[in-house]
N, C-alpha and C positions, 0 to 999 in steps of 0.2 A: 629809533625815530618814531614819532607819533604817526598814527595812521592818517591823520588829517593832512599831513604834509607829503604823503606818498603820491608818486606820479601814477595816475590811473592807467590801466591797460589800454593801449591805443585801440584795440579791437572793440572796446566798449564805447568808443566815442564816434565811430564812423558807421554810417548806415546807408548802403546802396539800395536803390529801388529793387524790389523783388522781380525775378524773371516772370512771375505769374502775371505781371501787369502787361506783358506782351501777348497774353492769351487772346486778345481781340483778333489777332491774325488767324486764329484757329476756329473761332466761334462760328464763322460762316460755313466752314467745312463740316462742323458738327451738325448745324441746323440743316444744311443741304444734303444730309445723309450720304456723305462721300462713300461710306462703306458699301451702301446699296449700289451706287454707280460702279464701284470697283467690281462687285460680284457680277453685275450685268455685263461689264466689259470682259470679264473672264469667260463667261458662258458664250458670248458672241465670238470671242477669240478662238475658243475651242471649235465651234461650228465652222467659222471661217477657215481655220487651219485644215480641218478635215475635208472641206469642199475643195480647197485650192491645192491640197497636197497631192503628191504623185500617186498615192494609193487610190485616189478617187478616179484618176485617169482623164481628168478634164484638161490638165495643163502638163506640159513637158517638165521633167525634173529640173532642168537648168532654169527655166522660166519661173517655176514655183519658188526656187531658192532666192532668185532676185526679188520676187514679189514679197517674200518673207522678210528680207532685209529692209525693204522700204516700209513695210508695215511696222517693223520694230523701231524705226527711226525715232518716233516720239518717246518710246521707252528708253532708248539710249540717252536722249536729251534729259529726260526725267531723272535717270540715275546719275548722270553727270552733274546736274544741278545740286542734288542732295549731297553727293560726295564732295562737291566743291565747298559746300557751306558748313559741313558738320564739324570740321576741325576748328575754324574760328569760333563757331557757336559754343562748342564744348570748352575750348580754351577760356573764353570770356566768362562762361557760366561757372566754371569751377572756381576761378579766382574771386568773382563777386560772391559766390556762395560761401567761400571761406570768410570773406569780409562781413558776411551776415551773421557770423557766429556770435554767441553770447559772450564768451571769453576764451582765452587760449587753453585753459585746462579742459573745458568742455569740448573744444575743437579737437584736442588730442585724443580724448576718449572716443569721440564719434569716429574719427578717422581709423584708429586701430581696431575698434570693435566692428566697424562696418566692413573693412577689408577682410578681417577674420571670418565674419559671417558669410561674406560673398564666397570665399574659398571653400568653406564647408558645404554650403548649399550647391555650389558648382560640382563638387566631387560627388554629392548624392545624385544630382541630375545625370551625371555621366554613368554612374552605377545603374540607374534606372534604364538608361539607353542601352548599355551593354547587355543587361539582363534580358530586356525585351528582344533585342536583335538575335541573341544566342538562343532564345526560346522559340521565337516565331520562324527564324531562318528565312527572311524575306528574299535573300539572294538566290534561293533555290527555285523561285518561281519565275525566273528570267530565262528565256530561251537561249541556247548556246549560239544560235545564229545572230541574235542581237548583240551578244557579248563580242563575237568575232567582228561584227560591223563596227563596234565601238573602238576596237583596237586599231582600226585603220582610219578612223575619222579624224578630222582636224577641227571639230567643233570647239573643243576646249584647248585653248592655247596656254599651256603651262610648261615652263622651261624646267625640266627635271634637273638640269645641271646647276641650277641656282638653289636647289633644295638638298639638304644633307642632314643626316642624323648626327648630332654632336657627340663627341667622345666625353668621357667623365672628366678628363684633364682640361677640357675646354669650358666646363661649366662656370668656374670662377670668372673667367674672362667675359663670358656671356652675361653674367650677373652685372658686371660693371658697365656693360654696354647699354643697360636700361637708363643710365644717367645720360641725358642728352648733351653731349659735348658740343653739338651744333644744333641749338634749339630751332633755328630757322629752317635747317634741313629737315628736322623731325616734323615741323609744321607743314613744310612743303610736300613731304612724301607721305604724310598721313600715318606716321608711326605712333599709334594712339597711346601705347603704354608710356612712351617717352613724353608725349604731349601732356598726359595726365600728371606725370611726375614733375615736369617743368612747370605746369600750371600750379601745382600744390606748393612748390618752392617759391614761385613768384607771389602767390597769394599769401603765404605765411610771412614773407618778407614785407609785403605791403602793409599788412595789419600790425607789423612790429614797428613801423615808421610813425613819425608824427602825422596825424590825420590830414592836416592841410597839405602835406607833401604827397600823400597817397591819393588824395581826392581827384586830381586831374587824370591820372591813369585809369582809375575806376570809372570815371565819367566817359572816357574814351572807349573802354570796354563795354559800357552800357550802350553806346552808339553802335558798337560792333554787333551786339546782340540784336538791336533793332533792325539793322541792315540784314542780318542773317535770317531773322524771322520773316522779313519782307520777301526775301528770295524763296524761302520755304513756301510762303503763300502762293507765289507765282508758280512754283514747280507743282503744287498740288492741283492747279488748274489742268495740268497735263495728265494727272494720275489715271483717270479712267481710260483715256485713249492710250496711255503708255502700257497699262496692263493688257488691254485688248491686243495691242500690237505685239508685245512680247509673248503672250500666250499663243497668238495666232502663228507666230514664226516657229516656235518650238513644236507646236502641234503639227504644223505643216511639214517640218523636217522629220519628226519621229513617226507619225502615222498612228492609226487607231490600235494596231496590234501592240506596239511598244507601250502606248499609254495604258492599255489594259494590263500588261505584264507588270507595270509599275504600281498598280493599285495596292498590292500587299505592302510594298515599301512605304508608300504614302500613309497607309493605314497604321503602320507600325510607328512612324514618326508622330502622327497625330495622337495616337494612344499614349505615347511617351510624354508628349506635351500636356495631355490631359492629366496624367499622373503627377507631373510636376505641379500643375495647377492645384490638384488635390492636396499635395504636400503643403503648398502655401496656405490653403484654406484650413488645414489642420493647425498650422502655426498660428493663424489668426484666431481660431477657436480657443487654443490653449493660452495664448498671450492676452487676448482681450475679453474672453468669455462671451463673445458676441457671435451672432449668426454669420457664417461665411457667405450664405446666399445674400444677406443684406449688404455685406461688404462688396460683393460683386456688382450688385445693383448700384451701389454708391459710386463705383469707378467705371460704370458702363460706358460713359462717353469717351473717356480717355482710351479704353481698350479698343473700341470701334475705330477711333482715329489712328491708333497705333497699327491696327490691322490694315487700315487703308494706306498708310504712308510707308510701312515697312521700315520705319526709322524711329528708334526710341529717343534720339536726340531732337528730332523735329517736334515731338509732342511734349518736350520738357515744360513749357509754360503751363499747359493744361494739367500735366502731372502734378506740378507744384501747387497749382490752384486747387486741384481735387484733394491733395493730401492735407492742405491747410483748412480749406473751407468745408469740405464734405466729411473728412475723416477726423479732423481736429488735431493734426500733427503740428507741433510748434514750428514756427518759421525758421528758427536757427537750425533745426534738424532737416527739414524738407529741402531748404535751399542749398544744403551741402550734399545730402545723400542722393537726391535725384540727378544732378549733373554727374556725380561720380558713378552712380549706378548705370547711367546711360552708356558708359564706356567700359566698365569692368564687371558689371553684373549681367552676364550673358548665359544664364542657365538654359534657356530654351535653345540657344545656338549650340551650346556645349552638348546637350542631349542629341540634337540633330546630327552633329558632326560624329559623335560616337556611333550612332546607328548607321550613318552613311558609310563609315569606314568598315564596319562589320559586314554590311550589305554588299559592298563592292568586293570584299575579300571572298565572300561566299559565291558571288557571281563569277569570279575568276578562278574559283576552286583553290583558294589559298587558305591553308589551315592556320588559324591563329592560336598559339599556345598562351599559357598564363603570362609569360614574359612580354609577349606582344600586346596583350590586353592591358597590362600595367603600363606599358610604354604609351599606348593610345590614351589612356586616362591622364597620364602626366602631361603629354603633349597637348591634349585638348584643354586641360586646365590652364596651361600657360598661354595657349593661343586665344582662348576665349577672353582672357583679361585684356589682351591688346587688340581685340577685334573692333574696328570702327563701326559705329552704330548707323550704318547706311545699308540700303538694299543690296543684296547680292554679294556682299564682301565675304560672307561665310563660305562661299564656294572657293574663293581664292585661298583662304586659310585652310580649307579642307585638303588642298593639294599638298601642303606641308605635312599634314597628319598622315595622309596616305603614304607619302614617300618614307616617313619614319619607320614604317613597318613593311615596306617593300610591296605595296599595292600599286599597280599601274595607275598613274594620274589620268591617263586617257579615259578611265572609267567614269570620270566626272561627266562626260558627255551623256552617260546613261541617266543621270539624275537631274541635269540642269533644266530639262524640259518641264519637270514638275516642281521646280524649286520656287516658283512664284507664290503658289498657295502656301507652301511650307514656310517661306520667308515671312509672309504676313502673319501666319499663325504663331511662329516662334517670337516675333517681335511683340505681339500682344502678351505672351507669357513673360517675356523679359520685363516689360513695363509693369506687369502685375507684381513681379519680384521686387522692383524698385519701390513700389508703394507699400508692399508688405514690410520691406526693410525699414521704411520710414516709421511704420507703426511700432516695430520692434525697438528701434533706437530711441523712439520717443518714450517708451516704457523703461528701456535699459539704461539710458544716459540721463541722469538728472541734471537740473540746472539751478542756478541761484534764484531764478524767477519761476513762478508757476506759469502754466499754459495761458491762463487768463491774463496774467500780467504782461506776457509777451504779446498776446493779441491786442491788448489795449495800447501798448506802446507802438506797435506797428500801425494801428489805426490813427493814432495821434501823429506819427511821422508822415503818413499819407496826407493828412489834413494840412500839415506844414508844407509839404511839397506842392500842394495845390495853390497855396498862398505864395510861396517863394519861387515856384517854377524850377526847383532843384532836383537833379537826379540822385545826387549823393548828399546826404545831410551829415554834417559834422557836429555832434553833440547838440543837436536841436538848433533852434533859431539863434541862440546866443552867439554861436561861433560864426554865423554867416556874415 
C-alpha cells in the first residue's frame, strides 16, 4: 500500500500541554527562598528541642513529650498533604508524558533504556553506600546505652509480622504481583511500582486509540495535575513551620548526647550523597563535554526547591522546565523521563538505605557476611524502584530491608531523629539524577525530528492553545 494512504501513528496526532506550564505554582517558592526558611526552621527546631528536652531539666519528661507532639503537628499535616497528592500527580503525569512522545518507536526506546540506566546507577549508588559504611564503621560510634534504650522504645511503629524475606520459590509469584489486578487498590494504598506500571499501560493504550477518543481522558488528567499542584503549593506554605516542629520534636526526644553520637552516621550518608553527585557530574562531563559546575548552576533552582520540599514529585514542573529551557532537552524526552524518574530513580534514597542498614547492624553488633550484603543490595534495588516520592517514606521501606537480614527494626528509632536533613539532601540528589538522565536519553535516543524542530512545534502549539483555549490539541487547529 502506498505510504500516502497509511494511517498515521495516533501518538503523532495528539499533544497534551506540558506539565512545565504548571511551574507558576512553584515560582513564588523559588523567589521567596523557601530553602533558606527551611534551614532557619531546622536551626530553631534544634535549639527549641534542646531547651525543652528532659536533658535541660526545665520541663518534666512527660510534659516535654506532649509539647513535642504538638510542635510536630504542622509537620504531620505537611507530610500527609504531600503523601495524599503524590499518587494522583505521578499517575496523571506519566500518562500525559507518554502522550507527549514523538512516536511509538521512540517511546519504546526511551522506556527500555531509561529503566535499564536507572537499575545500573542504582546498583552503583548502593555499592558506594555499602563501601563507605563498611570503611567508616559509623555504628561503632554509638553508645551501648543508646542502643539498649532504642530496643525498648516505641518511637518507631513497625510491625515485624508483616515483613518477611521471600523464598526462591516465591519469586515468580512476586513478579506477577507487580501487575495491578486491582488498580484502584494500588492507587489507594500508594503501591508506587504498581501505579507506575498501570500508568504506563493506560498511557500506551491511550496513544494507540483514535486521538479524539483519547482527548477527554487526557484533559481530565490535565485537570488532575492542576489540582495536585495547587495542593502542593498550599502544603509548601507549611514547610518551614513543619520542619521546625519535626526537628524540635525529635531533638527534644533524643537529647544532645544522642545527636552528637549520630554525627558520624549523618556525615557518612552526606559523603555518600556527594559521591553519587560526583558520579553524575562525571557522566555529564563524558556525555556532553561541558562543565559540570555550569550544569549545577543551571539546575540550581530546582535543586534548592527539591531540598526544601523533600519530594521529587512536587517539583516535576520545575524539573521539566529546567530540562527543556535551561539544558535544551527535547520535550518528548523530558516529559516522559522526569515523571518516571520521580518514582523509580531513587539513587540517593538507595544509598541512604544501604548505609542505614549497615550502620544499624554495627550498632547492634550484628556481623554482615557477603551473602547478607548481597541480599541488602538486591532488596534495596527492588525497594527503591517502588518508593513513593514523598518525605519520610524511605524510613518505612528501610524496615523491610532491615528485616530481610535480621536487623531489629526498632533500630529505626536511632536514625529517625536526624532523617529530616538526610531526606532533603537525598531528594536533591534524586532530582539531579532525573535531570542527568534526561541529558543522557536526549543524546542516546534519536528522533525523527531535530531538537530545534521539536521546540518550534511546541512553541507553535502553545500559540494555538492561547487562541483556542485547549489543553489537548489534536493534530493542530484543523482537527478542533
